[in-house]
Jmol script that loads the backbone (N, CA, C; Angstrom):
load data "model"
ATOM      1  N   MET A   1      30.274 -16.185 -10.363  1.00  0.00           N
ATOM      2  CA  MET A   1      31.078 -16.521 -11.183  1.00  0.00           C
ATOM      3  C   MET A   1      32.390 -17.417 -10.379  1.00  0.00           C
ATOM      4  N   HIS A   2      33.028 -16.872  -9.616  1.00  0.00           N
ATOM      5  CA  HIS A   2      33.725 -17.551  -8.735  1.00  0.00           C
ATOM      6  C   HIS A   2      33.272 -17.872  -7.480  1.00  0.00           C
ATOM      7  N   THR A   3      34.013 -19.393  -7.030  1.00  0.00           N
ATOM      8  CA  THR A   3      33.700 -19.630  -5.872  1.00  0.00           C
ATOM      9  C   THR A   3      34.631 -19.183  -4.994  1.00  0.00           C
ATOM     10  N   SER A   4      34.556 -18.617  -3.897  1.00  0.00           N
ATOM     11  CA  SER A   4      35.547 -17.872  -3.353  1.00  0.00           C
ATOM     12  C   SER A   4      36.703 -18.400  -2.013  1.00  0.00           C
ATOM     13  N   ASP A   5      37.864 -18.885  -1.697  1.00  0.00           N
ATOM     14  CA  ASP A   5      38.430 -19.339  -0.711  1.00  0.00           C
ATOM     15  C   ASP A   5      38.081 -20.675  -0.271  1.00  0.00           C
ATOM     16  N   PRO A   6      37.707 -21.666  -1.176  1.00  0.00           N
ATOM     17  CA  PRO A   6      37.218 -23.178  -0.624  1.00  0.00           C
ATOM     18  C   PRO A   6      38.336 -23.649   0.443  1.00  0.00           C
ATOM     19  N   THR A   7      37.951 -24.342   1.251  1.00  0.00           N
ATOM     20  CA  THR A   7      38.828 -25.092   2.185  1.00  0.00           C
ATOM     21  C   THR A   7      39.716 -25.741   1.801  1.00  0.00           C
ATOM     22  N   GLY A   8      40.928 -26.543   2.502  1.00  0.00           N
ATOM     23  CA  GLY A   8      41.723 -27.077   1.794  1.00  0.00           C
ATOM     24  C   GLY A   8      40.998 -28.739   1.125  1.00  0.00           C
ATOM     25  N   ASN A   9      40.419 -29.312   1.701  1.00  0.00           N
ATOM     26  CA  ASN A   9      39.838 -30.357   1.780  1.00  0.00           C
ATOM     27  C   ASN A   9      38.798 -30.233   0.191  1.00  0.00           C
ATOM     28  N   GLN A  10      37.648 -29.198   0.417  1.00  0.00           N
ATOM     29  CA  GLN A  10      37.032 -28.808  -0.556  1.00  0.00           C
ATOM     30  C   GLN A  10      37.728 -28.694  -2.027  1.00  0.00           C
ATOM     31  N   LEU A  11      38.912 -27.907  -1.623  1.00  0.00           N
ATOM     32  CA  LEU A  11      39.528 -27.561  -3.316  1.00  0.00           C
ATOM     33  C   LEU A  11      40.648 -28.941  -3.773  1.00  0.00           C
ATOM     34  N   GLN A  12      41.190 -29.844  -2.735  1.00  0.00           N
ATOM     35  CA  GLN A  12      41.709 -30.992  -3.560  1.00  0.00           C
ATOM     36  C   GLN A  12      40.010 -31.751  -4.175  1.00  0.00           C
ATOM     37  N   ASP A  13      38.978 -32.086  -3.606  1.00  0.00           N
ATOM     38  CA  ASP A  13      38.048 -32.607  -4.053  1.00  0.00           C
ATOM     39  C   ASP A  13      37.897 -32.020  -5.381  1.00  0.00           C
ATOM     40  N   ILE A  14      37.755 -30.548  -5.391  1.00  0.00           N
ATOM     41  CA  ILE A  14      37.881 -29.812  -6.888  1.00  0.00           C
ATOM     42  C   ILE A  14      38.315 -30.214  -7.744  1.00  0.00           C
ATOM     43  N   LEU A  15      39.738 -30.218  -7.532  1.00  0.00           N
ATOM     44  CA  LEU A  15      41.097 -30.554  -8.609  1.00  0.00           C
ATOM     45  C   LEU A  15      40.877 -31.684  -9.142  1.00  0.00           C
ATOM     46  N   GLN A  16      40.289 -32.764  -8.447  1.00  0.00           N
ATOM     47  CA  GLN A  16      40.185 -34.070  -8.845  1.00  0.00           C
ATOM     48  C   GLN A  16      39.153 -33.970  -9.852  1.00  0.00           C
ATOM     49  N   SER A  17      38.308 -33.092 -10.513  1.00  0.00           N
ATOM     50  CA  SER A  17      37.258 -33.231 -11.319  1.00  0.00           C
ATOM     51  C   SER A  17      37.576 -33.080 -12.720  1.00  0.00           C
ATOM     52  N   SER A  18      37.149 -34.121 -13.394  1.00  0.00           N
ATOM     53  CA  SER A  18      37.425 -34.032 -15.149  1.00  0.00           C
ATOM     54  C   SER A  18      37.121 -32.721 -15.530  1.00  0.00           C
ATOM     55  N   THR A  19      36.557 -32.079 -14.911  1.00  0.00           N
ATOM     56  CA  THR A  19      35.928 -30.578 -15.583  1.00  0.00           C
ATOM     57  C   THR A  19      37.349 -29.948 -15.005  1.00  0.00           C
ATOM     58  N   PRO A  20      37.920 -29.099 -16.033  1.00  0.00           N
ATOM     59  CA  PRO A  20      39.312 -27.998 -15.571  1.00  0.00           C
ATOM     60  C   PRO A  20      38.756 -27.242 -14.376  1.00  0.00           C
ATOM     61  N   VAL A  21      39.704 -26.839 -13.805  1.00  0.00           N
ATOM     62  CA  VAL A  21      39.338 -26.041 -12.661  1.00  0.00           C
ATOM     63  C   VAL A  21      40.733 -24.631 -12.843  1.00  0.00           C
ATOM     64  N   LEU A  22      40.709 -23.351 -12.914  1.00  0.00           N
ATOM     65  CA  LEU A  22      41.170 -22.254 -13.304  1.00  0.00           C
ATOM     66  C   LEU A  22      41.159 -21.611 -11.669  1.00  0.00           C
ATOM     67  N   LEU A  23      42.620 -21.691 -11.174  1.00  0.00           N
ATOM     68  CA  LEU A  23      42.305 -21.230  -9.876  1.00  0.00           C
ATOM     69  C   LEU A  23      43.033 -19.753 -10.347  1.00  0.00           C
ATOM     70  N   ASP A  24      42.836 -19.156  -9.608  1.00  0.00           N
ATOM     71  CA  ASP A  24      43.280 -17.323  -9.591  1.00  0.00           C
ATOM     72  C   ASP A  24      43.445 -17.044  -8.357  1.00  0.00           C
ATOM     73  N   PHE A  25      44.838 -17.035  -8.274  1.00  0.00           N
ATOM     74  CA  PHE A  25      45.369 -16.397  -6.825  1.00  0.00           C
ATOM     75  C   PHE A  25      45.438 -14.817  -6.737  1.00  0.00           C
ATOM     76  N   SER A  26      44.877 -13.991  -5.828  1.00  0.00           N
ATOM     77  CA  SER A  26      44.515 -13.373  -6.211  1.00  0.00           C
ATOM     78  C   SER A  26      44.936 -12.219  -4.842  1.00  0.00           C
ATOM     79  N   ALA A  27      44.683 -11.100  -4.384  1.00  0.00           N
ATOM     80  CA  ALA A  27      44.615 -10.289  -3.392  1.00  0.00           C
ATOM     81  C   ALA A  27      44.015  -8.599  -3.564  1.00  0.00           C
ATOM     82  N   THR A  28      43.192  -8.548  -2.684  1.00  0.00           N
ATOM     83  CA  THR A  28      42.354  -7.100  -2.866  1.00  0.00           C
ATOM     84  C   THR A  28      43.383  -6.180  -3.070  1.00  0.00           C
ATOM     85  N   TRP A  29      44.716  -6.044  -2.708  1.00  0.00           N
ATOM     86  CA  TRP A  29      45.049  -4.698  -3.008  1.00  0.00           C
ATOM     87  C   TRP A  29      45.965  -4.561  -4.183  1.00  0.00           C
ATOM     88  N   CYS A  30      45.741  -5.574  -5.271  1.00  0.00           N
ATOM     89  CA  CYS A  30      46.400  -6.085  -5.897  1.00  0.00           C
ATOM     90  C   CYS A  30      45.837  -5.594  -7.143  1.00  0.00           C
ATOM     91  N   GLY A  31      46.647  -4.619  -7.931  1.00  0.00           N
ATOM     92  CA  GLY A  31      45.655  -3.940  -9.398  1.00  0.00           C
ATOM     93  C   GLY A  31      45.961  -4.414 -10.731  1.00  0.00           C
ATOM     94  N   PRO A  32      46.651  -5.489 -10.772  1.00  0.00           N
ATOM     95  CA  PRO A  32      46.696  -6.633 -11.745  1.00  0.00           C
ATOM     96  C   PRO A  32      45.692  -7.227 -11.655  1.00  0.00           C
ATOM     97  N   CYS A  33      45.297  -7.534 -10.412  1.00  0.00           N
ATOM     98  CA  CYS A  33      44.420  -8.712 -10.071  1.00  0.00           C
ATOM     99  C   CYS A  33      42.914  -8.120 -10.576  1.00  0.00           C
ATOM    100  N   LYS A  34      42.545  -6.707 -10.029  1.00  0.00           N
ATOM    101  CA  LYS A  34      41.349  -6.339 -10.532  1.00  0.00           C
ATOM    102  C   LYS A  34      41.310  -5.873 -12.106  1.00  0.00           C
ATOM    103  N   THR A  35      42.323  -5.591 -12.655  1.00  0.00           N
ATOM    104  CA  THR A  35      42.542  -5.807 -14.327  1.00  0.00           C
ATOM    105  C   THR A  35      42.354  -7.138 -14.829  1.00  0.00           C
ATOM    106  N   LEU A  36      42.525  -8.325 -14.150  1.00  0.00           N
ATOM    107  CA  LEU A  36      42.221  -9.839 -14.787  1.00  0.00           C
ATOM    108  C   LEU A  36      40.779 -10.021 -14.535  1.00  0.00           C
ATOM    109  N   ALA A  37      40.034  -9.412 -13.130  1.00  0.00           N
ATOM    110  CA  ALA A  37      38.681 -10.027 -13.031  1.00  0.00           C
ATOM    111  C   ALA A  37      38.270  -9.763 -14.153  1.00  0.00           C
ATOM    112  N   PRO A  38      37.485  -8.445 -14.564  1.00  0.00           N
ATOM    113  CA  PRO A  38      36.863  -8.740 -16.005  1.00  0.00           C
ATOM    114  C   PRO A  38      37.127  -9.611 -17.062  1.00  0.00           C
ATOM    115  N   ILE A  39      38.556  -9.946 -17.567  1.00  0.00           N
ATOM    116  CA  ILE A  39      38.759 -10.917 -18.236  1.00  0.00           C
ATOM    117  C   ILE A  39      38.388 -12.337 -18.098  1.00  0.00           C
ATOM    118  N   LEU A  40      38.450 -12.367 -16.695  1.00  0.00           N
ATOM    119  CA  LEU A  40      38.187 -14.184 -16.177  1.00  0.00           C
ATOM    120  C   LEU A  40      36.747 -14.040 -16.830  1.00  0.00           C
ATOM    121  N   GLU A  41      35.800 -13.079 -16.350  1.00  0.00           N
ATOM    122  CA  GLU A  41      34.555 -12.964 -16.529  1.00  0.00           C
ATOM    123  C   GLU A  41      33.941 -13.166 -17.862  1.00  0.00           C
ATOM    124  N   ASP A  42      34.987 -12.830 -18.887  1.00  0.00           N
ATOM    125  CA  ASP A  42      34.494 -13.332 -20.280  1.00  0.00           C
ATOM    126  C   ASP A  42      35.190 -14.122 -20.507  1.00  0.00           C
ATOM    127  N   VAL A  43      36.241 -14.915 -20.011  1.00  0.00           N
ATOM    128  CA  VAL A  43      36.743 -16.099 -20.435  1.00  0.00           C
ATOM    129  C   VAL A  43      35.651 -17.146 -19.767  1.00  0.00           C
ATOM    130  N   LYS A  44      34.841 -17.076 -18.490  1.00  0.00           N
ATOM    131  CA  LYS A  44      33.936 -17.838 -18.169  1.00  0.00           C
ATOM    132  C   LYS A  44      32.488 -17.946 -19.162  1.00  0.00           C
ATOM    133  N   ALA A  45      31.837 -16.349 -19.561  1.00  0.00           N
ATOM    134  CA  ALA A  45      30.994 -16.512 -20.540  1.00  0.00           C
ATOM    135  C   ALA A  45      31.078 -17.474 -21.522  1.00  0.00           C
ATOM    136  N   LYS A  46      32.401 -17.149 -21.889  1.00  0.00           N
ATOM    137  CA  LYS A  46      32.590 -18.089 -23.428  1.00  0.00           C
ATOM    138  C   LYS A  46      33.116 -19.650 -23.107  1.00  0.00           C
ATOM    139  N   THR A  47      33.224 -19.844 -21.882  1.00  0.00           N
ATOM    140  CA  THR A  47      33.693 -21.751 -21.250  1.00  0.00           C
ATOM    141  C   THR A  47      32.684 -22.085 -21.041  1.00  0.00           C
ATOM    142  N   GLY A  48      31.394 -21.190 -20.379  1.00  0.00           N
ATOM    143  CA  GLY A  48      30.583 -21.799 -19.811  1.00  0.00           C
ATOM    144  C   GLY A  48      30.757 -23.042 -19.090  1.00  0.00           C
ATOM    145  N   ASP A  49      29.983 -23.909 -19.257  1.00  0.00           N
ATOM    146  CA  ASP A  49      30.084 -25.335 -17.836  1.00  0.00           C
ATOM    147  C   ASP A  49      31.390 -26.344 -17.991  1.00  0.00           C
ATOM    148  N   LYS A  50      32.224 -25.882 -19.183  1.00  0.00           N
ATOM    149  CA  LYS A  50      33.259 -26.601 -19.559  1.00  0.00           C
ATOM    150  C   LYS A  50      34.316 -26.713 -18.801  1.00  0.00           C
ATOM    151  N   MET A  51      34.293 -25.085 -17.646  1.00  0.00           N
ATOM    152  CA  MET A  51      35.305 -25.199 -17.226  1.00  0.00           C
ATOM    153  C   MET A  51      35.179 -24.355 -15.739  1.00  0.00           C
ATOM    154  N   ARG A  52      35.294 -24.566 -14.755  1.00  0.00           N
ATOM    155  CA  ARG A  52      35.277 -23.742 -13.723  1.00  0.00           C
ATOM    156  C   ARG A  52      36.245 -23.106 -13.058  1.00  0.00           C
ATOM    157  N   ILE A  53      36.164 -21.600 -12.819  1.00  0.00           N
ATOM    158  CA  ILE A  53      37.215 -20.530 -11.867  1.00  0.00           C
ATOM    159  C   ILE A  53      36.882 -20.276 -10.815  1.00  0.00           C
ATOM    160  N   LEU A  54      38.055 -20.430  -9.938  1.00  0.00           N
ATOM    161  CA  LEU A  54      37.835 -20.133  -8.261  1.00  0.00           C
ATOM    162  C   LEU A  54      39.107 -19.167  -7.801  1.00  0.00           C
ATOM    163  N   LYS A  55      38.577 -18.157  -7.337  1.00  0.00           N
ATOM    164  CA  LYS A  55      39.441 -17.194  -6.819  1.00  0.00           C
ATOM    165  C   LYS A  55      39.833 -17.562  -5.725  1.00  0.00           C
ATOM    166  N   ILE A  56      41.422 -17.121  -5.451  1.00  0.00           N
ATOM    167  CA  ILE A  56      41.714 -17.454  -4.201  1.00  0.00           C
ATOM    168  C   ILE A  56      42.184 -16.202  -3.590  1.00  0.00           C
ATOM    169  N   ASP A  57      42.200 -15.836  -2.430  1.00  0.00           N
ATOM    170  CA  ASP A  57      42.837 -14.606  -1.889  1.00  0.00           C
ATOM    171  C   ASP A  57      43.996 -15.185  -1.001  1.00  0.00           C
ATOM    172  N   VAL A  58      44.874 -14.473  -1.404  1.00  0.00           N
ATOM    173  CA  VAL A  58      46.329 -15.447  -0.782  1.00  0.00           C
ATOM    174  C   VAL A  58      46.584 -14.818   0.676  1.00  0.00           C
ATOM    175  N   ASP A  59      46.105 -13.210   0.971  1.00  0.00           N
ATOM    176  CA  ASP A  59      45.964 -13.216   2.287  1.00  0.00           C
ATOM    177  C   ASP A  59      45.375 -14.062   3.246  1.00  0.00           C
ATOM    178  N   LYS A  60      44.208 -14.348   2.783  1.00  0.00           N
ATOM    179  CA  LYS A  60      43.217 -15.409   3.689  1.00  0.00           C
ATOM    180  C   LYS A  60      43.833 -16.786   3.531  1.00  0.00           C
ATOM    181  N   ASN A  61      44.434 -17.376   3.156  1.00  0.00           N
ATOM    182  CA  ASN A  61      45.043 -18.624   2.404  1.00  0.00           C
ATOM    183  C   ASN A  61      46.448 -18.828   2.191  1.00  0.00           C
ATOM    184  N   PRO A  62      47.528 -17.965   3.488  1.00  0.00           N
ATOM    185  CA  PRO A  62      48.844 -18.345   3.423  1.00  0.00           C
ATOM    186  C   PRO A  62      49.124 -19.782   3.306  1.00  0.00           C
ATOM    187  N   LYS A  63      48.692 -20.426   3.952  1.00  0.00           N
ATOM    188  CA  LYS A  63      49.233 -22.006   3.962  1.00  0.00           C
ATOM    189  C   LYS A  63      49.322 -22.672   2.253  1.00  0.00           C
ATOM    190  N   LEU A  64      47.910 -22.614   1.824  1.00  0.00           N
ATOM    191  CA  LEU A  64      47.873 -22.669   0.366  1.00  0.00           C
ATOM    192  C   LEU A  64      48.829 -21.996  -0.245  1.00  0.00           C
ATOM    193  N   SER A  65      49.026 -20.612   0.046  1.00  0.00           N
ATOM    194  CA  SER A  65      49.852 -19.993  -1.418  1.00  0.00           C
ATOM    195  C   SER A  65      51.509 -20.554  -1.082  1.00  0.00           C
ATOM    196  N   GLN A  66      51.782 -20.647   0.371  1.00  0.00           N
ATOM    197  CA  GLN A  66      52.908 -21.002   0.305  1.00  0.00           C
ATOM    198  C   GLN A  66      53.282 -22.711   0.156  1.00  0.00           C
ATOM    199  N   GLU A  67      52.013 -23.304   0.098  1.00  0.00           N
ATOM    200  CA  GLU A  67      52.159 -24.920  -0.239  1.00  0.00           C
ATOM    201  C   GLU A  67      52.752 -24.939  -1.940  1.00  0.00           C
ATOM    202  N   TRP A  68      51.894 -23.957  -2.562  1.00  0.00           N
ATOM    203  CA  TRP A  68      51.909 -24.025  -4.052  1.00  0.00           C
ATOM    204  C   TRP A  68      52.959 -23.042  -4.707  1.00  0.00           C
ATOM    205  N   GLN A  69      53.623 -22.237  -3.798  1.00  0.00           N
ATOM    206  CA  GLN A  69      54.762 -21.514  -3.886  1.00  0.00           C
ATOM    207  C   GLN A  69      54.400 -20.209  -4.684  1.00  0.00           C
ATOM    208  N   ILE A  70      53.368 -19.336  -4.312  1.00  0.00           N
ATOM    209  CA  ILE A  70      52.885 -18.201  -4.847  1.00  0.00           C
ATOM    210  C   ILE A  70      53.412 -16.975  -4.805  1.00  0.00           C
ATOM    211  N   THR A  71      54.178 -16.637  -5.619  1.00  0.00           N
ATOM    212  CA  THR A  71      55.324 -15.318  -4.970  1.00  0.00           C
ATOM    213  C   THR A  71      54.852 -14.334  -5.600  1.00  0.00           C
ATOM    214  N   GLY A  72      53.964 -14.320  -6.494  1.00  0.00           N
ATOM    215  CA  GLY A  72      53.314 -13.067  -7.200  1.00  0.00           C
ATOM    216  C   GLY A  72      51.917 -13.262  -7.503  1.00  0.00           C
ATOM    217  N   VAL A  73      51.116 -12.113  -7.415  1.00  0.00           N
ATOM    218  CA  VAL A  73      49.753 -12.154  -7.788  1.00  0.00           C
ATOM    219  C   VAL A  73      49.556 -11.396  -8.681  1.00  0.00           C
ATOM    220  N   PRO A  74      48.814 -11.693  -9.819  1.00  0.00           N
ATOM    221  CA  PRO A  74      47.807 -12.792  -9.617  1.00  0.00           C
ATOM    222  C   PRO A  74      48.628 -13.657 -10.458  1.00  0.00           C
ATOM    223  N   THR A  75      48.305 -15.174  -9.924  1.00  0.00           N
ATOM    224  CA  THR A  75      48.935 -16.389 -10.517  1.00  0.00           C
ATOM    225  C   THR A  75      47.810 -17.117 -10.571  1.00  0.00           C
ATOM    226  N   LEU A  76      47.795 -17.462 -12.239  1.00  0.00           N
ATOM    227  CA  LEU A  76      46.718 -18.723 -12.613  1.00  0.00           C
ATOM    228  C   LEU A  76      47.287 -20.079 -12.562  1.00  0.00           C
ATOM    229  N   MET A  77      46.759 -20.970 -12.470  1.00  0.00           N
ATOM    230  CA  MET A  77      46.946 -22.264 -12.497  1.00  0.00           C
ATOM    231  C   MET A  77      45.556 -23.128 -12.884  1.00  0.00           C
ATOM    232  N   LEU A  78      45.769 -23.852 -13.799  1.00  0.00           N
ATOM    233  CA  LEU A  78      44.828 -24.810 -14.257  1.00  0.00           C
ATOM    234  C   LEU A  78      45.146 -26.178 -14.183  1.00  0.00           C
ATOM    235  N   PHE A  79      43.681 -27.029 -13.504  1.00  0.00           N
ATOM    236  CA  PHE A  79      43.777 -28.473 -13.107  1.00  0.00           C
ATOM    237  C   PHE A  79      42.973 -28.797 -13.935  1.00  0.00           C
ATOM    238  N   LYS A  80      43.158 -30.561 -14.109  1.00  0.00           N
ATOM    239  CA  LYS A  80      42.130 -31.174 -14.521  1.00  0.00           C
ATOM    240  C   LYS A  80      42.563 -32.542 -14.188  1.00  0.00           C
ATOM    241  N   ALA A  81      41.353 -33.120 -13.509  1.00  0.00           N
ATOM    242  CA  ALA A  81      41.548 -34.189 -12.706  1.00  0.00           C
ATOM    243  C   ALA A  81      42.776 -34.564 -11.754  1.00  0.00           C
ATOM    244  N   GLY A  82      43.008 -33.637 -11.161  1.00  0.00           N
ATOM    245  CA  GLY A  82      43.974 -33.591 -10.042  1.00  0.00           C
ATOM    246  C   GLY A  82      45.293 -33.277 -10.466  1.00  0.00           C
ATOM    247  N   LYS A  83      45.641 -33.099 -11.850  1.00  0.00           N
ATOM    248  CA  LYS A  83      47.315 -32.782 -12.505  1.00  0.00           C
ATOM    249  C   LYS A  83      47.207 -31.101 -12.708  1.00  0.00           C
ATOM    250  N   LEU A  84      48.375 -30.424 -12.478  1.00  0.00           N
ATOM    251  CA  LEU A  84      48.531 -29.183 -13.127  1.00  0.00           C
ATOM    252  C   LEU A  84      49.090 -29.220 -14.305  1.00  0.00           C
ATOM    253  N   LEU A  85      48.508 -28.582 -15.180  1.00  0.00           N
ATOM    254  CA  LEU A  85      48.233 -28.649 -16.763  1.00  0.00           C
ATOM    255  C   LEU A  85      48.910 -27.224 -17.091  1.00  0.00           C
ATOM    256  N   TRP A  86      48.951 -26.345 -16.609  1.00  0.00           N
ATOM    257  CA  TRP A  86      49.431 -25.010 -16.825  1.00  0.00           C
ATOM    258  C   TRP A  86      49.556 -23.941 -15.786  1.00  0.00           C
ATOM    259  N   ARG A  87      50.604 -23.025 -15.585  1.00  0.00           N
ATOM    260  CA  ARG A  87      50.379 -22.090 -14.380  1.00  0.00           C
ATOM    261  C   ARG A  87      51.623 -20.573 -15.178  1.00  0.00           C
ATOM    262  N   GLN A  88      50.758 -19.810 -14.689  1.00  0.00           N
ATOM    263  CA  GLN A  88      51.112 -18.236 -15.256  1.00  0.00           C
ATOM    264  C   GLN A  88      51.145 -17.315 -14.185  1.00  0.00           C
ATOM    265  N   SER A  89      51.857 -16.566 -14.156  1.00  0.00           N
ATOM    266  CA  SER A  89      51.832 -15.323 -13.163  1.00  0.00           C
ATOM    267  C   SER A  89      51.387 -13.952 -14.362  1.00  0.00           C
ATOM    268  N   GLY A  90      50.799 -13.186 -13.802  1.00  0.00           N
ATOM    269  CA  GLY A  90      50.685 -12.305 -14.405  1.00  0.00           C
ATOM    270  C   GLY A  90      49.112 -11.844 -14.956  1.00  0.00           C
ATOM    271  N   VAL A  91      48.898 -10.901 -16.180  1.00  0.00           N
ATOM    272  CA  VAL A  91      47.762 -10.480 -16.501  1.00  0.00           C
ATOM    273  C   VAL A  91      47.964 -11.228 -17.992  1.00  0.00           C
ATOM    274  N   MET A  92      46.797 -11.420 -18.292  1.00  0.00           N
ATOM    275  CA  MET A  92      46.839 -11.798 -20.100  1.00  0.00           C
ATOM    276  C   MET A  92      45.493 -11.339 -20.360  1.00  0.00           C
ATOM    277  N   PRO A  93      45.407 -11.246 -21.695  1.00  0.00           N
ATOM    278  CA  PRO A  93      44.301 -10.730 -22.390  1.00  0.00           C
ATOM    279  C   PRO A  93      43.458 -12.107 -22.901  1.00  0.00           C
ATOM    280  N   ALA A  94      41.926 -12.097 -22.463  1.00  0.00           N
ATOM    281  CA  ALA A  94      40.736 -13.383 -22.737  1.00  0.00           C
ATOM    282  C   ALA A  94      41.526 -14.170 -24.040  1.00  0.00           C
ATOM    283  N   HIS A  95      41.393 -13.172 -24.983  1.00  0.00           N
ATOM    284  CA  HIS A  95      41.808 -14.189 -26.035  1.00  0.00           C
ATOM    285  C   HIS A  95      43.209 -15.294 -26.051  1.00  0.00           C
ATOM    286  N   GLN A  96      44.309 -14.489 -25.496  1.00  0.00           N
ATOM    287  CA  GLN A  96      45.416 -15.609 -25.395  1.00  0.00           C
ATOM    288  C   GLN A  96      45.109 -16.329 -24.275  1.00  0.00           C
ATOM    289  N   LEU A  97      44.124 -16.261 -23.214  1.00  0.00           N
ATOM    290  CA  LEU A  97      44.051 -16.865 -22.199  1.00  0.00           C
ATOM    291  C   LEU A  97      43.037 -18.354 -22.944  1.00  0.00           C
ATOM    292  N   LEU A  98      42.324 -17.635 -23.620  1.00  0.00           N
ATOM    293  CA  LEU A  98      41.512 -19.066 -23.559  1.00  0.00           C
ATOM    294  C   LEU A  98      42.172 -20.069 -25.202  1.00  0.00           C
ATOM    295  N   GLN A  99      43.265 -19.362 -25.847  1.00  0.00           N
ATOM    296  CA  GLN A  99      43.770 -19.960 -26.523  1.00  0.00           C
ATOM    297  C   GLN A  99      44.673 -21.233 -25.710  1.00  0.00           C
ATOM    298  N   VAL A 100      45.245 -20.725 -24.898  1.00  0.00           N
ATOM    299  CA  VAL A 100      45.783 -21.753 -23.648  1.00  0.00           C
ATOM    300  C   VAL A 100      44.764 -22.617 -23.180  1.00  0.00           C
ATOM    301  N   LEU A 101      43.701 -22.482 -22.687  1.00  0.00           N
ATOM    302  CA  LEU A 101      42.537 -23.419 -21.844  1.00  0.00           C
ATOM    303  C   LEU A 101      41.989 -24.108 -23.189  1.00  0.00           C
ATOM    304  N   GLN A 102      41.737 -23.764 -24.293  1.00  0.00           N
ATOM    305  CA  GLN A 102      40.682 -24.435 -24.883  1.00  0.00           C
ATOM    306  C   GLN A 102      41.303 -25.787 -25.176  1.00  0.00           C
ATOM    307  N   PRO A 103      42.483 -26.172 -25.702  1.00  0.00           N
ATOM    308  CA  PRO A 103      42.907 -27.540 -25.705  1.00  0.00           C
ATOM    309  C   PRO A 103      42.458 -28.282 -24.489  1.00  0.00           C
ATOM    310  N   HIS A 104      41.801 -27.915 -23.217  1.00  0.00           N
ATOM    311  CA  HIS A 104      41.715 -28.809 -22.071  1.00  0.00           C
ATOM    312  C   HIS A 104      40.281 -29.016 -21.749  1.00  0.00           C
ATOM    313  N   LEU A 105      39.722 -27.988 -22.410  1.00  0.00           N
ATOM    314  CA  LEU A 105      38.152 -28.263 -22.229  1.00  0.00           C
ATOM    315  C   LEU A 105      37.462 -29.357 -22.972  1.00  0.00           C
ATOM    316  N   GLY A 106      36.555 -29.741 -22.609  1.00  0.00           N
ATOM    317  CA  GLY A 106      36.307 -31.227 -23.049  1.00  0.00           C
ATOM    318  C   GLY A 106      35.283 -31.020 -24.116  1.00  0.00           C
TER     319      GLY A 106
END
end "model"
wireframe off; spacefill off
backbone 0.3
color backbone group
């Protein structure tokens, strides 16, 4: 489901897509991140090809985390056509996340 840790250039190309991209900034040591993983699996199952979900490990990508001012994990960011549409830190239930994402899915 997740493409893990794309490089900066790959990520910029992906974010320019007309398909919405949900970035999941997380860490292996983060308990809430582990709670969020099956929620994102559920969301991906319900959205299919209408959205892409990428997991980014903040410890492996400190430059990217700093660039986007990630101060807590998990942090979710939704992009479409290069624009940041939504951002939130913390875990939220799948139904609530789907409500946020739905208007942006083609």
